[in-house]
C-alpha positions, -999 to +999 in steps of 0.1 A: -398+471-366-366+459-383-336+482-383-322+487-418-287+502-421-285+515-456-250+526-466-243+546-497-213+524-501-190+540-527-162+516-518-139+542-502-122+545-468-146+571-454-178+551-460-162+519-449-153+534-415-187+552-412-207+521-421-190+499-396-193+525-368-230+527-374-233+489-375-213+486-343-235+512-326-267+494-336-258+458-337-279+447-308-310+463-323-303+449-358-300+414-344-330+418-321-353+431-349-338+408-376-327+438-396-303+441-425-273+460-437-278+473-473-247+484-492-261+504-521-235+514-547-249+542-569-230+537-602-228+571-620-198+561-642-166+570-624-132+558-635-129+537-604-164+520-605-151+485-611-126+488-582-153+503-560-178+476-567-152+449-561-144+466-527-181+464-518-181+427-524-151+421-502-165+444-475-198+425-476-180+392-470-160+406-441-191+421-424-211+389-428-184+368-411-180+393-382-216+402-374-236+372-386-263+394-401-278+397-435-258+419-458-272+431-491-248+445-517-267+462-547-254+481-576-278+508-587-272+523-622-277+561-622-254+570-651-283+583-672-294+606-644-259+620-638-247+623-674-264+657-678-258+668-642-221+666-646-221+689-676-224+726-673-243+750-696-215+749-722-216+712-724-182+708-706-179+682-678-179+699-644-161+669-627-131+649-639-139+617-620-152+601-651-125+615-674-099+588-681-073+614-691-075+632-657-048+631-631-047+639-594-047+673-576-032+688-545-048+718-528-084+720-516-094+741-546-079+717-570-094+688-552-129+703-555-123+713-591-117+677-602-141+659-579-171+681-572-204+668-585-234+692-582-258+681-555-244+646-554-251+637-518-285+654-519-295+633-550-281+601-537-297+604-503-331+613-517-330+585-542-320+561-515-348+574-493-373+569-522-361+534-528-362+526-491-397+540-487-408+515-514-388+485-500-390+492-462-420+515-456-426+504-420-390+500-409-365+522-392-339+531-419-306+546-410-288+560-441-250+562-438-227+585-457-189+589-453-188+625-443-160+637-421-145+671-410-117+671-435-142+664-464-166+690-450-141+717-454-140+710-492-176+699-499-206+715-483-226+683-487-202+666-463-208+691-434-229+688-403-252+716-415-260+695-446-266+664-425-291+682-403-309+698-432-312+667-453-325+648-423-353+674-419-361+672-456-363+634-458-385+631-428-412+653-444-407+644-480-424+611-481-455+594-467-435+569-447-402+585-441-407+599-406-387+569-393-357+576-416-325+591-405-292+601-421-261+594-400-225+604-405-207+593-374-174+611-383-189+643-395-170+663-368-139+642-369-108+647-391-099+619-415-067+613-395-086+607-363-112+587-380-085+563-393-071+560-358-105+551-344-109+526-373-076+509-365-084+507-328-117+490-336-104+467-363-126+481-390-123+466-424-104+495-440-083+470-460-114+462-480-119+498-491-107+514-523-099+551-524-086+565-557-101+588-584-079+576-612-067+540-607-041+526-629-047+489-639-068+485-608-042+500-584-045+534-566-026+562-585-010+575-552-014+611-564-051+621-562-068+637-532-088+606-525 
């Protein structure tokens, strides 16, 4: 059965490092089974979407040249799904990632206040699993998210507990999802150590884009991302 690496590729540093680590760990099997790497960008309308999509295109080209495997970059529009989720019961937006007037934050509390999206990773992973069950029902699918220890201290859906539980859910949620698995290779590694590992392995971190509030296509240099 083909091995499919399906990255929820948001364009940022964390997912770029995580995706390449999973590819590196599975490259022999991907080549042997004529598998693919799918970079799925779920566009829910952030300020940085254009920059993130552009980063995905550059990352795809870099991966294709290095590994000589089929890389699929797809933009999936989920703005209509998320437009109500990111509003609370009073109608106010609960995240500021799609607010063009927002600026950066400093502490963990402020970081979560501007960037938390209710059930984001749960929604994205289950939507990805549903799509993959339709496209690749008989294949082994490895879903990648950019969780790490530093993010896990701010967002519960970046923690090891979350990864374990969402894996259990996905395996029993579909008719053909028993062969699906979510991986986050840096879930117990700090972002600083992750970056060191990425540099040692020549990962394509320069192709990533990490900023909540870009200014004319450039990172703001202030936000938590």
